[in-house]
C-alpha positions in Angstrom: 81.0 -172.2 186.7 77.3 -173.2 186.6 74.8 -171.9 184.0 71.6 -172.4 185.7 69.8 -170.8 182.7 71.0 -173.9 181.0 68.9 -176.8 183.1 66.0 -178.1 182.1 66.4 -181.3 183.5 68.4 -183.7 186.4 70.2 -187.1 185.7 71.3 -188.5 189.0 74.0 -191.5 189.5 72.7 -193.5 192.6 75.4 -195.3 194.4 77.5 -193.2 196.6 75.7 -190.6 195.5 72.2 -190.7 197.4 73.5 -193.7 199.8 76.6 -195.5 200.4 77.0 -198.9 198.6 79.8 -200.6 200.1 77.8 -201.7 203.2 74.9 -202.3 201.3 76.8 -204.8 199.2 78.5 -206.9 202.3 75.0 -207.1 203.9 73.9 -208.5 200.9 76.4 -210.5 200.2 76.7 -212.3 204.2 72.9 -212.7 203.9 73.5 -214.8 200.7 75.9 -216.7 202.3 73.7 -217.2 205.0 70.9 -218.7 202.9 73.8 -220.8 200.7 74.5 -222.7 203.9 70.9 -223.7 204.3 70.2 -224.4 200.9 73.4 -225.1 199.1 76.0 -226.4 201.9 78.3 -227.5 199.7 78.5 -224.5 197.6 78.7 -221.9 201.1 81.7 -224.0 202.3 83.7 -224.0 198.8 83.2 -220.6 199.0 82.8 -219.0 202.4 85.1 -216.4 201.6 82.8 -213.2 199.9 86.4 -212.9 197.9 86.0 -216.6 196.1 82.3 -215.3 195.0 83.7 -212.3 193.6 86.6 -214.2 191.5 84.1 -216.3 190.0 81.9 -213.0 189.1 85.4 -211.6 187.5 85.4 -214.3 185.6 82.0 -214.3 184.1 82.4 -210.8 183.1 85.8 -211.8 181.2 84.0 -214.6 178.9 79.9 -213.6 179.1 80.6 -210.1 177.1 76.7 -210.3 177.0 76.6 -209.4 180.6 79.4 -206.7 181.0 76.4 -204.0 181.3 74.0 -206.3 183.4 75.1 -206.6 186.7 71.9 -208.7 188.0 72.4 -210.7 185.2 76.3 -211.1 186.2 75.7 -211.6 189.5 73.0 -215.0 189.0 75.3 -216.3 186.4 78.0 -215.9 189.2 75.7 -217.6 191.8 75.2 -220.3 189.3 78.8 -221.5 188.1 79.6 -221.4 191.9 76.5 -223.8 192.5 77.7 -225.9 189.5 81.0 -226.0 191.1 80.4 -227.1 194.3 77.7 -229.7 193.0 74.9 -228.3 193.7 71.3 -227.8 192.3 72.0 -224.8 190.0 68.1 -224.1 190.0 68.3 -222.5 192.8 70.9 -219.5 191.4 67.5 -217.6 191.0 66.3 -217.9 194.7 70.2 -217.2 195.9 70.1 -214.5 193.7 66.8 -212.6 195.0 67.7 -213.0 198.5 71.0 -210.9 197.6 68.9 -208.1 195.2 66.3 -207.7 198.0 69.3 -206.9 200.4 71.3 -205.0 197.9 68.2 -202.7 197.7 68.2 -201.9 202.0 70.0 -199.2 201.8 70.2 -196.4 204.4 69.9 -192.8 202.4 72.4 -190.1 202.9 70.4 -187.6 205.6 70.1 -185.2 202.7 68.5 -187.9 200.3 64.9 -187.1 200.5 64.8 -183.1 200.8 67.3 -182.8 198.0 65.2 -185.1 196.0 62.0 -183.7 197.1 63.3 -180.0 196.4 65.1 -181.2 193.0 61.8 -182.9 191.5 59.5 -180.0 192.6 61.3 -178.1 189.9 63.1 -180.0 187.2 62.3 -183.6 185.7 64.9 -186.2 187.1 66.5 -189.4 185.8 68.3 -191.8 187.2 71.4 -192.3 185.3 73.6 -195.8 186.9 76.0 -198.1 186.0 74.5 -200.2 188.9 71.1 -202.3 189.0 69.6 -200.4 192.2 66.2 -200.8 191.9 64.6 -197.4 193.0 61.0 -198.8 193.0 62.1 -201.4 195.6 64.2 -198.4 197.6 61.1 -195.9 197.8 62.4 -193.1 195.5 60.6 -193.8 192.1 58.2 -191.1 192.9 61.1 -188.8 192.2 62.1 -189.9 188.8 60.6 -189.1 185.4 62.8 -191.7 183.9 65.4 -194.4 184.4 68.5 -195.4 182.8 71.3 -197.6 183.3 73.5 -199.5 181.6 71.5 -202.3 181.3 68.9 -200.7 179.4 71.5 -198.3 177.3 73.7 -201.5 177.1 76.3 -199.1 177.4 78.2 -198.1 181.0 79.2 -194.7 182.1 81.7 -192.3 181.0 80.1 -193.4 177.5 78.4 -190.2 175.9 75.8 -192.7 174.9 74.5 -193.5 178.3 74.2 -189.7 179.0 72.9 -188.9 175.4 69.9 -191.7 176.2 69.2 -190.3 179.3 68.7 -186.9 177.9 66.8 -188.3 174.6 64.3 -190.2 177.6 63.9 -186.5 179.2 62.8 -185.0 176.0 65.8 -182.4 175.9 69.0 -181.9 174.7 72.4 -183.0 175.9 73.1 -179.7 176.9 69.9 -179.1 179.0 71.1 -181.4 181.2 72.7 -181.4 184.8 73.9 -184.6 185.5 75.2 -185.1 189.5 77.5 -187.8 190.7 80.0 -189.1 192.8 82.5 -190.4 190.7 84.9 -187.8 189.2 85.5 -189.9 185.7 82.5 -191.6 185.5 80.0 -189.0 186.4 82.0 -185.6 186.2 83.9 -186.0 182.9 81.6 -188.7 181.1 78.6 -186.5 181.4 81.1 -183.0 180.4 82.4 -184.7 177.3 78.6 -185.7 176.5 77.8 -181.9 176.4 76.3 -181.7 179.7 77.2 -179.5 183.0 78.1 -181.7 185.7 78.3 -181.6 189.8 80.6 -183.5 191.6 78.9 -184.7 195.1 82.4 -185.3 196.9 80.9 -186.3 200.6 84.5 -187.3 201.0 85.9 -184.1 200.5 88.4 -185.8 197.9 91.2 -183.8 196.1 90.1 -183.7 192.6 92.0 -185.8 190.6 91.6 -184.3 186.9 94.3 -181.8 186.2 93.3 -179.2 183.6 89.4 -179.9 184.1 87.2 -179.2 186.8 83.3 -179.8 187.8 80.8 -177.1 186.6 80.0 -177.2 190.6 81.5 -179.6 193.6 79.3 -179.7 196.5 79.3 -182.2 199.9 75.7 -183.4 199.1 72.2 -182.4 198.3 71.4 -180.0 200.7 74.8 -177.5 199.1 73.3 -178.6 195.8 69.5 -177.4 195.9 71.4 -174.3 197.4 73.3 -173.6 194.6 70.5 -174.0 192.2 67.9 -171.8 194.3 65.8 -174.6 195.6 66.4 -175.5 199.0 
């Protein structure tokens, strides 16, 4: 059961917690391919299927362990390698990545996102806590968050306790005083609990809880239900 008295700050996951991520990624990859078709046609032809670029990204991820927590760097390097493979100019990688990244941050927020963040930020300091590379300032949500913590900035990814502890330190409170909110039962809920935090499972798809013997401190359909449970609706 959630202990409201413990909460001094809240950390929130981003992708699939505040917006659906895969429609955004698919659109961004389509726009990237269209840009390549104009500026690097050999690359666009050689890697016409989005899965081809993903395969390169997986290979880069295995080889470049220094990028394991840096999704932006990983994708940029993957584009560069695709350009090299096709015989196009590898210096186009930066411009190509920017096309992708701009589209990646054109998200469609869940309907409860803005009112939920307004309510939460009026009561507690908020932090982002994500393995992804979303830019909340580009998205237009930066005003709600005092702290931004990502796998890239912490050099470690969820569910490792160290990224949760980094968020707590940045917020100036002990881990047990942070409530973490996220959609992933393992990365967000178990990760946060193992780091000493309370954890909310945002279960928009009404999936079955996958971990026998463990449970979230609170399960909710979205931020509206979360705010109601916290008494800030």
